C-alpha positions as CSV (number, residue, x, y, z in Angstrom):
1,M,-29.2,8.5,28.3
2,N,-28.4,11.1,25.7
3,I,-24.6,10.7,24.5
4,N,-22.7,13.3,22.8
5,L,-21.6,11.4,19.5
6,K,-19.2,14.3,19.1
7,D,-17.1,13.6,22.3
8,P,-13.4,13.3,21.3
9,E,-13.2,10.3,23.6
10,L,-15.3,8.1,21.1
11,Y,-12.5,8.3,18.5
12,N,-9.2,7.1,18.0
13,N,-6.4,9.3,16.5
14,R,-5.8,8.4,12.9
15,E,-2.0,8.5,13.0
16,L,-1.9,6.5,16.3
17,S,-4.2,3.9,14.8
18,W,-2.0,3.7,11.7
19,L,0.9,3.0,14.2
20,Q,-1.1,0.1,15.6
21,F,-1.6,-1.3,12.1
22,N,2.1,-1.2,11.5
23,T,2.6,-2.7,14.8
24,R,0.4,-5.7,13.4
25,V,2.8,-6.2,10.6
26,L,5.7,-6.2,13.1
27,K,3.7,-8.9,15.0
28,Q,3.7,-10.9,11.9
29,A,7.4,-10.7,11.8
30,Q,7.3,-12.0,15.6
31,D,5.3,-15.1,14.5
32,E,7.3,-18.2,15.0
33,S,5.0,-20.3,13.1
34,L,5.9,-18.6,10.0
35,P,9.0,-19.4,8.0
36,L,11.8,-17.3,8.6
37,L,12.1,-15.2,5.4
38,E,8.5,-14.7,5.5
39,R,9.0,-13.1,9.0
40,L,12.0,-11.0,7.6
41,K,9.6,-9.9,4.7
42,F,7.3,-8.5,7.3
43,L,10.2,-6.6,8.7
44,A,10.9,-5.1,5.3
45,I,7.1,-4.3,5.1
46,Y,7.2,-2.7,8.4
47,G,10.3,-0.5,7.4
48,T,9.0,0.9,4.1
49,N,5.6,1.6,5.8
50,L,7.4,3.7,8.3
51,D,9.4,5.6,5.8
52,E,6.2,6.7,4.0
53,F,4.4,7.5,7.5
54,Y,7.4,9.8,8.3
55,M,7.7,11.3,4.9
56,I,3.9,12.0,4.6
57,R,1.9,12.0,7.8
58,V,4.7,13.2,10.4
59,A,5.8,15.7,7.7
60,G,2.2,16.9,7.3
61,L,1.8,17.2,11.2
62,K,5.1,19.3,11.4
63,K,3.8,21.6,8.8
64,L,0.3,21.9,10.8
65,F,2.4,22.8,13.9
66,S,4.5,25.2,12.1
67,A,1.5,27.0,10.7
68,G,-0.3,27.2,14.2
69,V,-3.1,24.8,13.7
70,V,-4.3,23.9,17.1
71,V,-6.9,20.9,16.4
72,S,-7.3,18.4,13.6
73,G,-9.6,15.2,13.6
74,A,-12.4,14.1,15.8
75,D,-10.2,12.9,18.6
76,R,-9.2,16.6,19.2
77,L,-5.5,16.0,19.4
78,T,-3.2,18.9,18.5
79,P,-0.5,18.4,15.9
80,L,2.1,18.7,18.6
81,Q,0.3,16.1,21.0
82,Q,0.3,13.8,18.1
83,L,3.9,14.4,17.2
84,R,4.8,13.5,21.0
85,E,2.7,10.4,20.9
86,I,4.3,9.2,17.8
87,R,7.7,9.7,18.8
88,K,7.1,8.1,22.1
89,Y,5.5,5.2,20.4
90,L,8.2,4.5,17.9
91,H,10.9,4.9,20.4
92,Q,9.6,2.3,22.4
93,E,8.7,0.0,19.4
94,L,12.3,0.2,18.3
95,Q,13.6,-2.2,21.1
96,V,10.9,-4.6,20.0
97,L,11.9,-4.3,16.5
98,E,15.6,-4.7,17.2
99,H,14.9,-7.9,19.3
100,C,12.8,-9.4,16.6
101,M,15.4,-8.8,14.0
102,S,18.3,-10.2,15.9
103,G,16.1,-13.3,16.7
104,I,15.7,-13.8,13.1
105,F,19.1,-13.4,12.0
106,S,20.2,-15.8,14.6
107,K,17.6,-18.4,13.6
108,L,18.7,-17.9,9.9
109,E,22.1,-19.0,10.5
110,N,20.9,-22.3,11.3
111,E,19.3,-22.3,7.6
112,G,22.8,-21.2,6.2
113,I,22.0,-17.4,5.9
114,F,24.3,-15.1,7.7
115,V,24.3,-11.4,8.0
116,K,28.0,-10.5,9.0
117,E,30.0,-7.4,9.5
118,Y,33.2,-7.1,7.7
119,I,35.4,-7.8,10.7
120,N,33.4,-11.2,11.4
121,V,34.0,-12.8,8.1
122,T,37.0,-14.9,7.3
123,S,40.3,-13.7,5.9
124,T,39.6,-15.1,2.7
125,Q,36.1,-13.5,2.6
126,Q,37.8,-10.2,3.7
127,R,40.2,-10.4,0.6
128,E,37.1,-10.8,-1.4
129,L,35.3,-7.8,-0.1
130,H,38.5,-5.9,-0.6
131,K,38.4,-6.8,-4.3
132,Y,34.7,-6.0,-4.4
133,F,35.2,-2.6,-3.0
134,F,37.7,-1.5,-5.7
135,Q,35.8,-3.3,-8.5
136,H,32.2,-2.1,-7.6
137,I,31.9,0.6,-4.8
138,Y,35.3,2.9,-4.9
139,H,34.2,4.3,-8.3
140,V,30.5,5.0,-7.5
141,I,30.8,6.2,-3.9
142,V,30.9,9.9,-2.9
143,P,33.5,11.0,0.2
144,I,32.5,14.4,1.1
145,A,34.9,16.9,3.4
146,I,33.0,19.1,5.4
147,D,34.5,22.3,6.7
148,A,34.7,25.8,5.9
149,T,35.5,25.8,2.4
150,H,33.4,22.4,1.7
151,P,29.7,23.1,2.7
152,F,27.3,20.4,4.2
153,P,26.0,18.4,1.1
154,Q,22.2,18.4,0.0
155,L,20.9,15.0,1.1
156,N,18.2,13.7,-0.9
157,N,15.3,11.8,0.6
158,L,16.4,8.7,2.0
159,S,20.0,9.2,1.6
160,F,22.3,6.6,3.2
161,G,25.8,6.5,4.0
162,L,28.6,7.1,6.8
163,L,29.4,10.2,9.1
164,V,32.9,9.8,9.7
165,H,35.1,11.6,12.4
166,L,38.8,11.6,11.0
167,A,42.4,12.7,12.3
168,D,45.2,14.0,10.4
169,S,47.8,11.0,10.3
170,E,50.7,13.3,10.7
171,D,49.1,15.5,13.3
172,T,46.3,13.6,15.3
173,S,45.3,16.8,17.0
174,I,43.8,18.1,13.7
175,E,40.3,16.4,13.4
176,R,38.0,16.5,10.6
177,Y,34.3,15.5,10.0
178,G,32.9,14.1,6.6
179,I,30.3,12.2,5.2
180,V,30.6,9.2,2.8
181,R,27.4,9.0,0.5
182,I,26.5,5.5,-0.4
183,P,24.3,5.6,-3.8
184,R,21.1,3.7,-3.9
185,A,22.5,2.1,-7.2
186,L,24.7,0.0,-5.1
187,P,23.2,-3.0,-3.3
188,R,22.4,-2.9,0.2
189,F,24.4,-6.1,1.2
190,V,27.4,-7.6,-0.5
191,E,26.7,-11.1,-1.1
192,L,29.5,-13.5,-0.8
193,G,28.0,-16.5,-1.8
194,H,26.9,-19.5,0.5
195,G,24.1,-17.2,2.1
196,V,26.6,-14.6,3.5
197,Y,25.5,-10.9,3.4
198,V,27.7,-8.2,4.6
199,P,26.3,-4.8,5.1
200,I,27.8,-2.3,2.4
201,E,28.7,0.3,5.2
202,S,30.8,-2.3,7.0
203,V,32.8,-2.7,3.8
204,V,33.0,1.1,3.3
205,E,34.3,1.7,6.8
206,Q,37.1,-0.6,6.3
207,H,38.2,1.5,3.2
208,I,37.9,4.9,4.9
209,H,41.7,5.5,4.5
210,D,41.3,4.9,0.8
211,L,38.6,7.5,0.6
212,F,40.3,10.1,2.7
213,P,44.0,9.4,2.3
214,G,46.3,10.9,4.9
215,Y,43.7,10.6,7.6
216,E,42.8,8.1,10.3
217,L,39.4,7.0,11.2
218,I,38.3,8.0,15.0
219,D,34.7,7.1,14.7
220,Y,32.0,6.5,12.4
221,A,28.3,5.7,12.3
222,A,25.9,4.8,9.4
223,F,23.1,7.4,8.8
224,R,19.9,7.5,6.8
225,V,17.6,10.8,6.3
226,T,13.9,11.2,5.6
227,R,12.5,14.3,4.1
228,N,9.1,15.7,3.6
229,A,8.0,14.0,0.5
230,D,4.4,15.4,0.1
231,I,4.0,17.6,-3.0
232,A,1.8,20.5,-2.9
233,I,0.5,21.6,-6.3
234,E,-1.4,24.7,-6.7
235,E,-3.1,23.5,-10.0
236,E,-4.8,26.8,-10.6
237,E,-1.3,28.5,-11.1
238,A,0.0,26.0,-13.2
239,D,-0.3,26.6,-17.0
240,D,1.3,23.2,-17.7
241,F,0.3,20.8,-15.0
242,M,2.9,18.1,-16.1
243,E,5.7,20.7,-15.8
244,I,4.8,21.9,-12.5
245,L,4.6,18.1,-11.2
246,E,8.0,17.6,-12.6
247,E,9.4,20.6,-10.6
248,G,7.5,19.1,-7.5
249,L,9.3,15.7,-7.8
250,K,12.7,17.6,-7.8
251,L,11.8,19.4,-4.7
252,R,10.6,16.2,-2.9
253,K,14.1,15.3,-2.8
254,K,14.9,18.3,-1.2
255,G,12.1,18.6,1.2
256,E,12.6,19.6,4.9
257,L,14.4,16.8,7.0
258,V,12.0,15.1,9.3
259,R,13.7,12.1,10.5
260,L,17.4,10.8,11.2
261,E,18.2,7.4,11.7
262,L,21.7,6.4,13.0
263,G,23.8,3.2,13.4
264,R,25.0,1.8,16.9
265,R,28.1,3.6,16.8
266,A,26.7,7.1,16.8
267,N,28.0,9.1,19.6
268,D,27.2,12.7,20.8
269,K,30.1,14.3,18.9
270,L,28.9,12.8,15.5
271,I,25.1,13.7,16.2
272,D,26.2,17.0,17.3
273,F,28.2,17.6,14.1
274,F,25.1,16.3,11.9
275,N,22.9,18.5,13.6
276,R,24.7,21.7,13.4
277,H,24.0,21.6,9.7
278,A,20.7,19.6,9.5
279,N,18.9,20.7,12.8
280,I,16.7,17.6,13.3
281,F,14.5,17.7,16.4
282,H,16.3,15.3,18.9
283,D,13.0,13.1,19.4
284,D,13.1,12.7,15.6
285,I,16.6,10.9,15.8
286,Y,16.3,7.1,16.1
287,T,19.5,5.0,16.8
288,F,19.4,1.4,15.7
289,H,21.6,-1.4,17.2
290,T,20.7,-3.5,14.1
291,L,20.5,-2.4,10.6
292,L,19.2,0.8,8.7
293,N,16.8,0.7,6.1
294,L,14.6,-2.3,6.8
295,G,13.3,-2.1,3.1
296,S,16.5,-3.4,1.9
297,L,15.9,-6.7,3.5
298,W,13.9,-7.7,0.5
299,Q,17.5,-8.4,-1.2
300,I,17.9,-11.4,1.3
301,V,14.0,-12.4,1.4
302,G,14.3,-12.4,-2.7
303,N,17.1,-15.1,-2.7
304,K,15.5,-18.0,-4.7
305,E,17.9,-20.6,-3.1
306,F,16.2,-20.1,0.1
307,A,12.6,-20.1,-1.2
308,H,11.7,-22.9,1.1
309,L,12.0,-20.4,4.0
310,T,9.0,-18.4,2.7
311,L,5.2,-19.4,2.4
312,P,4.7,-21.6,-0.6
313,S,3.8,-19.3,-3.6
314,F,0.6,-19.7,-5.1
315,K,-0.2,-19.3,-8.7
316,P,-3.4,-17.3,-9.7
317,R,-6.0,-19.5,-11.5
318,T,-8.3,-18.7,-14.3
319,L,-11.6,-20.4,-13.3
320,P,-14.9,-21.2,-15.0
321,P,-16.4,-19.4,-17.0
322,L,-13.4,-17.7,-17.9
323,S,-11.5,-20.8,-18.3
324,D,-13.8,-22.0,-21.0
325,N,-12.4,-22.0,-24.6
326,E,-15.4,-19.4,-25.5
327,S,-14.5,-15.8,-26.6
328,L,-14.3,-13.5,-23.8
329,Y,-17.0,-11.2,-25.3
330,N,-19.3,-14.3,-25.7
331,T,-18.7,-15.3,-22.0
332,L,-19.4,-11.6,-21.0
333,D,-22.5,-11.3,-23.0
334,K,-24.0,-14.2,-21.0
335,Q,-23.6,-13.0,-17.4
336,D,-21.7,-10.7,-15.0
337,I,-18.6,-12.1,-13.4
338,V,-16.8,-11.2,-10.2
339,L,-13.0,-12.1,-9.5
340,Y,-11.4,-12.2,-6.3
341,H,-7.5,-11.5,-7.0
342,P,-4.9,-12.9,-6.4
343,Y,-6.5,-16.1,-5.9
344,E,-8.2,-15.8,-9.4
345,S,-6.0,-14.5,-12.0
346,F,-5.7,-10.7,-13.1
347,E,-5.0,-12.1,-16.6
348,P,-8.9,-11.8,-17.9
349,V,-8.6,-8.1,-17.0
350,V,-5.4,-7.8,-19.1
351,K,-6.8,-9.9,-21.9
352,L,-9.9,-7.9,-22.4
353,I,-7.9,-4.7,-22.9
354,Q,-5.5,-6.6,-25.2
355,I,-8.2,-8.3,-27.3
356,A,-9.9,-5.0,-27.8
357,S,-6.9,-3.3,-28.8
358,K,-6.7,-5.8,-31.7
359,D,-10.4,-6.2,-32.4
360,P,-11.1,-4.4,-35.5
361,D,-15.0,-4.0,-34.2
362,V,-13.7,-2.0,-31.2
363,V,-14.3,1.7,-31.8
364,A,-13.3,3.1,-28.4
365,I,-11.4,2.0,-25.2
366,K,-11.8,4.5,-22.0
367,M,-9.9,3.7,-18.8
368,T,-8.6,5.3,-15.4
369,L,-5.0,4.4,-14.5
370,Y,-3.6,5.5,-10.9
371,R,-0.8,2.9,-10.2
372,S,-0.1,0.8,-13.5
373,G,3.4,-0.3,-12.4
374,T,6.3,-0.3,-14.8
375,N,6.3,-2.2,-18.2
376,S,2.6,-2.4,-18.0
377,P,0.9,-4.6,-20.6
378,I,-2.3,-2.8,-20.2
379,V,-0.6,0.6,-21.4
380,H,1.3,-1.3,-24.3
381,A,-2.3,-2.5,-25.4
382,L,-3.6,1.0,-25.0
383,M,-0.8,2.5,-27.1
384,S,-1.4,-0.3,-29.8
385,A,-5.0,0.6,-30.0
386,A,-4.4,4.1,-30.4
387,E,-1.8,3.6,-33.0
388,S,-4.2,1.6,-34.9
389,G,-6.7,4.6,-35.0
390,K,-9.1,3.6,-32.1
391,Q,-10.5,6.2,-30.0
392,V,-8.4,5.8,-26.8
393,T,-9.0,7.9,-23.7
394,V,-7.1,7.3,-20.6
395,M,-7.3,9.4,-17.4
396,V,-3.7,9.0,-16.1
397,E,-3.7,10.4,-12.2
398,L,-0.5,12.3,-11.9
399,K,-1.0,12.9,-8.3
400,A,-1.0,9.2,-7.4
401,R,1.6,9.6,-4.5
402,F,5.1,7.9,-5.2
403,D,3.9,6.8,-8.7
404,E,3.9,10.4,-10.0
405,E,7.1,9.9,-12.1
406,N,6.0,6.5,-13.6
407,N,2.7,8.0,-14.6
408,L,4.2,10.9,-16.2
409,I,6.2,8.7,-18.3
410,W,3.0,6.7,-19.3
411,A,1.2,9.9,-19.7
412,K,3.8,11.0,-22.4
413,V,4.1,7.6,-24.5
414,L,0.3,7.3,-24.5
415,E,-0.1,10.8,-26.0
416,N,2.6,10.0,-28.3
417,A,0.8,7.1,-29.5
418,G,-2.4,9.2,-30.3
419,A,-4.5,8.5,-27.2
420,H,-6.4,11.3,-25.5
421,V,-4.8,11.6,-22.1
422,I,-6.5,13.6,-19.1
423,Y,-3.9,14.6,-16.6
424,G,-6.2,14.9,-13.7
425,I,-9.3,16.8,-12.4
426,R,-8.7,20.3,-10.8
427,G,-8.9,19.8,-7.0
428,F,-9.3,16.1,-7.0
429,K,-7.7,12.9,-7.4
430,V,-9.3,10.5,-9.6
431,H,-9.1,7.1,-7.6
432,A,-11.8,5.3,-9.4
433,K,-10.8,1.9,-11.1
434,A,-12.9,1.6,-14.4
435,A,-12.6,0.6,-18.0
436,L,-15.1,0.8,-20.8
437,I,-14.9,-0.9,-24.2
438,T,-17.2,0.0,-27.2
439,R,-17.6,-2.6,-29.8
440,R,-19.6,-2.4,-33.0
441,V,-22.0,-5.5,-33.2
442,G,-24.0,-5.7,-36.4
443,D,-25.6,-2.3,-36.7
444,S,-25.5,-1.3,-33.1
445,L,-22.9,-0.4,-30.5
446,K,-22.2,-2.7,-27.4
447,Q,-20.1,-1.9,-24.4
448,Y,-18.2,-4.1,-22.1
449,A,-17.2,-2.6,-18.7
450,H,-14.7,-3.6,-15.8
451,L,-14.9,-2.1,-12.5
452,G,-12.3,-2.7,-9.7
453,T,-11.4,-2.3,-6.2
454,G,-7.7,-2.3,-7.1
455,N,-5.2,-0.8,-9.5
456,Y,-4.6,-1.8,-13.1
457,N,-1.4,-3.3,-12.0
458,P,-0.6,-7.0,-12.7
459,I,2.2,-7.2,-10.2
460,T,0.3,-5.7,-7.3
461,A,-2.8,-8.0,-8.4
462,K,-0.8,-11.0,-7.4
463,I,-0.1,-9.7,-3.7
464,Y,-3.2,-7.7,-3.0
465,T,-6.7,-9.0,-2.4
466,D,-9.0,-7.1,-4.8
467,I,-12.2,-7.5,-6.6
468,S,-12.9,-7.2,-10.5
469,F,-16.4,-6.8,-11.9
470,F,-17.2,-7.4,-15.6
471,T,-20.6,-6.5,-17.0
472,T,-22.3,-5.6,-20.1
473,N,-25.5,-4.2,-18.1
474,E,-26.6,-1.3,-20.2
475,K,-27.5,0.6,-17.1
476,I,-24.1,0.5,-15.8
477,T,-22.3,0.9,-19.1
478,N,-24.3,4.0,-19.9
479,D,-23.4,5.3,-16.6
480,M,-19.7,4.8,-17.4
481,T,-20.1,6.4,-20.6
482,R,-21.3,9.3,-18.8
483,F,-18.5,9.0,-16.0
484,F,-15.7,9.3,-18.7
485,H,-17.7,12.4,-20.3
486,F,-17.6,13.9,-16.9
487,L,-13.7,13.3,-16.7
488,T,-13.0,14.7,-20.2
489,G,-15.5,17.5,-20.3
490,F,-17.4,20.0,-18.0
491,S,-20.3,19.1,-15.7
492,K,-21.8,21.0,-13.1
493,K,-24.1,18.2,-11.9
494,G,-21.4,15.3,-11.9
495,S,-24.1,12.7,-11.0
496,L,-24.7,9.2,-12.1
497,N,-28.0,7.1,-12.2
498,E,-26.9,3.4,-11.5
499,L,-23.3,3.9,-10.2
500,Y,-22.3,6.3,-7.4
501,M,-19.5,8.9,-7.8
502,S,-17.9,10.9,-5.0
503,P,-17.5,13.4,-4.3
504,T,-21.2,14.0,-4.4
505,Q,-22.9,10.6,-4.4
506,I,-21.0,7.9,-2.4
507,K,-21.2,9.4,1.0
508,P,-25.0,10.2,0.8
509,K,-25.5,6.7,-0.3
510,V,-23.7,4.9,2.4
511,L,-25.2,7.2,5.0
512,S,-28.6,6.4,3.7
513,M,-28.1,2.7,3.7
514,I,-26.7,2.9,7.3
515,H,-29.8,4.9,8.3
516,K,-32.2,2.4,6.7
517,E,-30.5,-0.3,8.9
518,T,-30.6,1.9,11.7
519,N,-34.6,2.1,11.2
520,M,-34.9,-1.7,11.4
521,A,-33.1,-1.7,14.6
522,K,-32.2,-5.1,15.8
523,E,-33.2,-6.5,12.5
524,G,-30.4,-4.5,11.0
525,H,-27.0,-6.1,9.7
526,I,-24.1,-4.3,8.1
527,I,-21.0,-5.9,7.1
528,A,-18.2,-3.6,5.5
529,K,-14.7,-4.2,4.6
530,V,-12.4,-1.3,4.1
531,N,-8.7,-0.3,4.2
532,S,-9.5,2.7,6.6
533,L,-12.4,3.9,8.5
534,V,-11.9,7.7,9.5
535,D,-14.8,9.7,8.2
536,E,-16.5,11.4,11.1
537,D,-20.2,11.3,9.7
538,V,-20.0,7.8,8.6
539,I,-18.7,7.0,12.1
540,R,-21.5,8.8,14.0
541,A,-23.9,7.0,11.6
542,L,-22.7,3.7,12.7
543,Y,-22.7,4.6,16.4
544,K,-26.4,5.4,16.1
545,A,-27.2,2.1,14.2
546,S,-25.4,0.3,17.1
547,Q,-27.4,2.1,19.7
548,A,-30.6,1.0,17.6
549,G,-29.3,-2.6,17.9
550,V,-28.1,-3.0,14.4
551,K,-25.4,-5.7,14.1
552,I,-22.3,-4.4,12.7
553,E,-19.2,-6.3,11.4
554,L,-16.2,-4.2,10.1
555,I,-13.2,-5.6,8.6
556,V,-10.8,-2.6,8.6
557,R,-7.2,-3.4,7.6
558,G,-5.5,-0.3,8.8
559,I,-6.6,3.0,10.3
560,C,-9.8,2.8,12.2
561,A,-10.9,6.0,14.2
562,L,-14.2,4.1,15.4
563,K,-14.1,2.6,18.8
564,P,-16.0,-0.5,19.4
565,N,-17.6,-1.9,22.5
566,I,-18.3,1.3,24.3
567,K,-21.5,0.9,26.4
568,G,-24.4,2.8,25.0
569,V,-22.6,3.8,22.0
570,S,-21.0,0.8,20.1
571,E,-21.4,-2.4,22.1
572,N,-23.0,-3.9,18.8
573,I,-20.1,-3.1,16.6
574,R,-17.1,-5.6,16.1
575,V,-13.9,-4.5,14.3
576,I,-11.2,-7.0,13.1
577,S,-8.0,-6.5,11.1
578,I,-6.6,-9.1,9.0
579,I,-3.0,-9.2,8.3
580,G,-1.5,-12.1,6.3
581,K,0.4,-13.5,3.2
582,Y,-1.7,-11.0,0.9
583,L,-2.3,-7.2,1.7
584,E,-6.2,-6.9,2.1
585,H,-7.2,-4.1,-0.2
586,A,-10.8,-5.0,-1.4
587,R,-13.7,-2.6,-0.3
588,I,-16.9,-4.7,-0.1
589,F,-20.0,-3.6,1.7
590,Y,-23.3,-5.6,2.8
591,F,-26.5,-3.8,4.0
592,K,-29.2,-6.4,5.0
593,H,-32.0,-4.3,3.9
594,A,-30.6,-2.3,1.0
595,S,-31.6,-3.2,-2.6
596,P,-29.3,-4.6,-3.9
597,Q,-27.5,-5.5,-0.6
598,L,-23.9,-5.9,-2.0
599,Y,-21.4,-3.0,-3.3
600,I,-17.8,-2.9,-4.1
601,S,-15.8,0.5,-4.3
602,S,-12.7,2.0,-5.2
603,A,-13.3,4.2,-1.9
604,D,-12.3,3.9,1.8
605,W,-14.6,5.3,4.5
606,M,-12.2,8.3,4.8
607,S,-13.2,12.0,4.1
608,R,-10.5,12.3,1.4
609,N,-12.1,9.5,-0.5
610,L,-15.7,10.4,0.1
611,E,-15.3,14.3,-0.4
612,R,-12.0,15.1,-2.2
613,R,-11.6,12.2,-4.7
614,I,-13.4,10.9,-7.7
615,E,-14.4,7.4,-6.8
616,L,-17.0,4.9,-7.9
617,L,-19.4,2.7,-5.8
618,T,-20.8,-0.1,-7.7
619,A,-24.2,-2.2,-6.8
620,I,-23.9,-5.9,-7.3
621,E,-27.4,-7.0,-8.8
622,D,-26.6,-10.5,-9.8
623,E,-27.9,-13.0,-7.0
624,E,-25.2,-15.4,-7.6
625,V,-22.3,-13.1,-7.5
626,A,-23.7,-11.2,-4.6
627,K,-24.2,-14.5,-2.5
628,R,-20.5,-15.2,-3.0
629,L,-19.4,-11.8,-2.2
630,L,-21.3,-12.2,1.1
631,Q,-20.2,-15.5,1.9
632,L,-16.7,-14.2,1.4
633,L,-17.3,-11.3,4.0
634,Q,-18.6,-13.8,6.5
635,L,-15.7,-16.0,5.8
636,Q,-13.3,-13.2,6.9
637,C,-15.6,-12.5,9.9
638,S,-15.0,-16.0,11.0
639,D,-11.2,-15.9,10.7
640,N,-9.3,-16.9,13.9
641,V,-6.0,-17.3,12.6
642,L,-4.8,-13.7,10.8
643,A,-7.6,-11.6,12.5
644,H,-6.7,-9.1,15.2
645,E,-9.7,-7.3,17.0
646,L,-9.8,-3.8,18.1
647,Q,-10.6,-3.0,21.5
648,S,-12.5,0.1,23.0
649,D,-9.0,1.6,24.2
650,G,-7.6,1.6,20.5
651,S,-5.4,-1.6,21.2
652,Y,-5.6,-5.0,19.2
653,I,-5.7,-8.3,20.6
654,K,-5.0,-11.5,18.1
655,V,-8.3,-13.4,17.8
656,K,-7.9,-16.5,19.6
657,T,-7.3,-19.7,17.2
658,D,-9.7,-22.7,17.8
659,P,-7.2,-25.6,17.4
660,S,-10.1,-27.9,16.5
661,R,-11.1,-25.4,13.6
662,P,-8.5,-23.1,12.7
663,I,-9.9,-20.7,10.1
664,N,-7.2,-18.8,8.1
665,N,-9.2,-17.3,5.2
666,Q,-6.5,-16.7,2.9
667,A,-5.2,-20.4,3.0
668,L,-8.7,-21.8,2.9
669,I,-9.5,-19.8,-0.3
670,E,-5.9,-20.9,-1.8
671,T,-6.8,-24.4,-1.3
672,F,-10.4,-24.1,-2.6
673,V,-9.2,-22.5,-5.9
674,S,-6.6,-25.2,-6.3
675,K,-9.2,-28.0,-6.0
676,V,-11.5,-26.1,-8.3
677,Q,-8.7,-25.8,-10.9
678,K,-8.3,-29.5,-10.6
679,A,-11.9,-30.3,-11.1
680,V,-11.9,-28.0,-14.0
681,N,-8.7,-29.8,-15.7
682,K,-10.7,-33.1,-15.4
683,E,-13.8,-31.3,-16.9
684,N,-15.9,-32.3,-14.0
685,T,-18.5,-29.3,-13.9
686,S,-20.5,-30.9,-11.4
687,Q,-17.6,-31.2,-8.9
688,V,-16.9,-27.7,-9.6
689,Q,-20.3,-26.6,-8.3
690,Q,-20.0,-29.1,-5.5
691,L,-16.9,-27.8,-4.3
692,T,-18.0,-24.3,-4.6
693,D,-21.3,-25.0,-2.5
694,R,-19.4,-27.1,0.1
695,F,-16.5,-24.6,0.5
696,F,-18.8,-21.7,1.6
697,K,-20.9,-23.8,3.6
698,E,-18.4,-25.3,5.6
699,S,-16.3,-22.1,6.0
């Protein structure tokens, strides 16, 4: 039977697949086996995820629709069809969200945490709130009258406040409308102590007469706006890339309005008033009967007094051989090392750069920075190295979405410190994670390399699962030198020998390895762990491999356009998504008949990563390291606690937990690492090896 592998029915829409991912996040919030604040945390994540989705993806679809684009993606859904499906999905899910939030708040009251409106607190607490309003809110808040002489204000992206309908106290037939902007500098909740949280809009509403003297409040509603936050940069028109990016950041705050969120008291009059000025499509208006701005729930989740209502915190460990007292250089001279964050500490990565910055024998440090975070110890080490006269070259990707402003700051301070800073490659984002240290040893130079799947950010390294790879292998370090020369200079070739670099090398390499497994038919085996799988060529290659009988196991956290379990196409493909305490972020690949078999990468299997970004794919040649990575993949494929399995219709079903043998890969690895740490503390080397062998064998 000849099946057309370009048939749109064989592909999930990427936007609807992403919504399914966020639904899995919401399901974590619904999971009654989790501590209450852990569930609230997932509501906060769900909300911030959705903010970004509307700012970027929905805004992008609206632009495509306006431009008259008819078809986009392998599923062939038009932008308008996608927008309709998104709105329908989210309006239906809103009820689930509100029911979940109300249930959590109700149960939190049994634990001493109360989220209450102003009118529902005691008279003593109301007096406290009244005092708080005049001490902390009144001087910061912005009441805005709107009429013929007072134009509707420019509301920045994610602006939050109150719509108010007022009546003249002396002549109630005279009605007015206004807005009260509540700046982000103010906390989302006023905390009264003893676990009582009062939404700030509830406090403001009680003092409207102080903000609009001579007027009485008829009605009000909380509101929050979302704007298009994607920055389109025409680099070839920019004499100064930094200057045009700074201008773009200003424009982001004023992009087209794409969503309006309203509180439960919103009525037709208030909505009509707002929309006369904002003109938001009615299906992009969402009315909440609970709280607006779910991301603000972190304020409650972060209360240390109630830490017992979250999952136990885990301290990342530094394990052998990096836990030895031997110098880091000597350890790396002997062997390649792979770390699995956040279970294993990110500190050795930071330490490598810090040691290099102070080492008089180090002559050069080269790095890529995509999302380095605030107050980055790595950036400070690079500044110190540059100031001491070392050759420091840093590729700071200014187009890292929502980190542009932070990266602009770091780029400037690094340049001022004397580093050579590259601001980007025209037409491409540099998403590769690479660091290379060149050190004088005797009469020659030796290089120490780090390649990763995640960002050089010690904060996110505690909550994202990622792989770090250290090596002194000259074939790789020579390629990394060539890679950095490509970034700083000109190259028509842009290809490497041992590493694989997109946009020219990674996709052909991946396709060739899939093709090789296809030729092995039922002997073939592929395991791939990515964040997203969208690229049509890769999906079609996987379909062909499945048709040949290749066993394919995919661990795809987020978007998956591939449909498994379709007869004659993908019945040999299984797709799971793991959602848990940590954000699964590593990209690891196993091809049974490749040589070598294991690879790590900064790139997802998306067209943007494989064709429009600078990424790196690294082969793992060390047999012991490769063995551990394969065992990690196999462990995740066996997970029956955190895993959801993708169905052929695009929905996900929670994998059934075996009560006699529950496998929560994240919890198991935490326990394993803790046991190894105890054995290390006892200096019991043989026990460390026994624990390692037994853990992977049993798992």
